[in-house]
C-alpha positions in Angstrom: -7.6 -15.5 -49.9 -10.8 -17.0 -51.3 -10.3 -18.6 -54.7 -13.1 -20.1 -56.8 -12.5 -21.7 -60.2 -15.4 -22.9 -62.3 -15.1 -25.5 -65.1 -17.1 -27.9 -67.1 -19.0 -25.5 -69.4 -19.3 -25.9 -73.1 -21.6 -26.0 -76.2 -24.4 -28.6 -76.0 -27.7 -29.3 -77.7 -31.1 -28.9 -76.1 -31.9 -31.8 -73.9 -28.2 -32.6 -73.1 -26.6 -32.6 -69.7 -23.5 -30.9 -68.3 -21.8 -31.0 -64.9 -20.1 -27.9 -63.7 -17.4 -27.9 -61.1 -16.1 -25.2 -58.8 -12.8 -25.9 -57.1 -12.1 -23.8 -54.0 -9.3 -22.8 -51.7 -8.5 -20.2 -49.1 -11.4 -20.8 -46.7 -13.0 -23.6 -44.8 -15.2 -25.1 -47.5 -17.2 -27.5 -45.3 -18.3 -24.6 -43.1 -19.5 -22.4 -46.0 -22.8 -22.2 -47.7 -22.2 -22.1 -51.4 -24.2 -20.8 -54.4 -24.4 -20.9 -58.2 -25.4 -17.9 -60.1 -25.7 -17.3 -63.9 -25.7 -14.3 -66.2 -27.5 -14.7 -69.4 -26.6 -12.6 -72.4 -27.7 -9.0 -71.8 -29.2 -9.8 -68.4 -28.2 -9.3 -64.8 -26.9 -11.8 -62.3 -29.4 -14.5 -61.5 -29.4 -16.8 -58.5 -29.6 -20.5 -59.6 -28.9 -22.8 -56.5 -27.8 -22.9 -52.9 -26.4 -25.6 -50.7 -25.9 -25.1 -47.0 -23.3 -26.8 -44.8 -25.8 -29.6 -44.0 -26.4 -30.4 -47.7 -29.8 -28.8 -47.8 -30.5 -27.3 -51.2 -32.6 -24.8 -52.9 -33.1 -24.0 -56.6 -34.6 -21.2 -58.7 -38.0 -22.1 -60.1 -36.6 -21.9 -63.6 -34.2 -24.8 -63.0 -35.9 -26.8 -60.3 -36.2 -30.5 -61.2 -33.5 -30.1 -63.9 -30.5 -28.9 -62.0 -28.9 -30.3 -58.8 -26.3 -28.7 -56.6 -24.0 -30.9 -54.6 -20.7 -30.6 -52.7 -17.8 -32.8 -52.0 -16.2 -31.5 -48.8 -13.3 -33.9 -49.0 -12.3 -32.3 -52.4 -13.4 -28.7 -51.5 -15.4 -28.8 -54.6 -18.9 -27.6 -55.5 -20.9 -29.1 -58.4 -23.9 -28.2 -60.5 -25.5 -31.1 -62.5 -27.6 -29.6 -65.3 -30.0 -31.9 -67.1 -32.6 -31.3 -69.8 -30.8 -28.2 -70.9 -32.7 -25.5 -72.7 -31.5 -22.6 -74.9 -32.6 -20.2 -72.2 -30.0 -21.8 -69.9 -27.3 -20.3 -72.0 -25.3 -18.1 -69.6 -22.0 -17.7 -67.8 -22.2 -19.7 -64.6 -20.5 -18.6 -61.4 -20.0 -20.2 -58.1 -20.0 -18.0 -55.1 -19.1 -17.8 -51.4 -20.7 -14.8 -49.9 -19.7 -11.9 -52.1 -16.8 -13.7 -53.7 -17.3 -15.2 -57.2 -15.1 -17.0 -59.7 -14.6 -15.9 -63.3 -17.3 -18.2 -64.5 -17.7 -20.9 -67.1 -19.7 -20.4 -70.3 -22.6 -22.7 -71.1 -24.2 -22.5 -74.5 -27.3 -24.5 -75.4 -28.0 -24.5 -79.1 -29.0 -26.8 -81.9 
């Protein structure tokens, strides 16, 4: 049974940084491409970042250069380093394996 648990969200000011974590179990993590999505208030689900099993990454244009997705296969954990946060980054952030998602972690960027 795939389990994904996000953590690390919070309330920060514009320009601050946060690192989100996603602890996983129930599948072979090092053989699985992983993604981060977000859902802004009143909006649909939005793809943020992908990392494949080789460590290759891709990011949405809105976060490219500010966010970085990484993985620690020894810990079965996915990360999202978010720098230079903006109010428009306010959202619930989810990690995903295929169609499976966690419950998310809230990130609020506000002065």
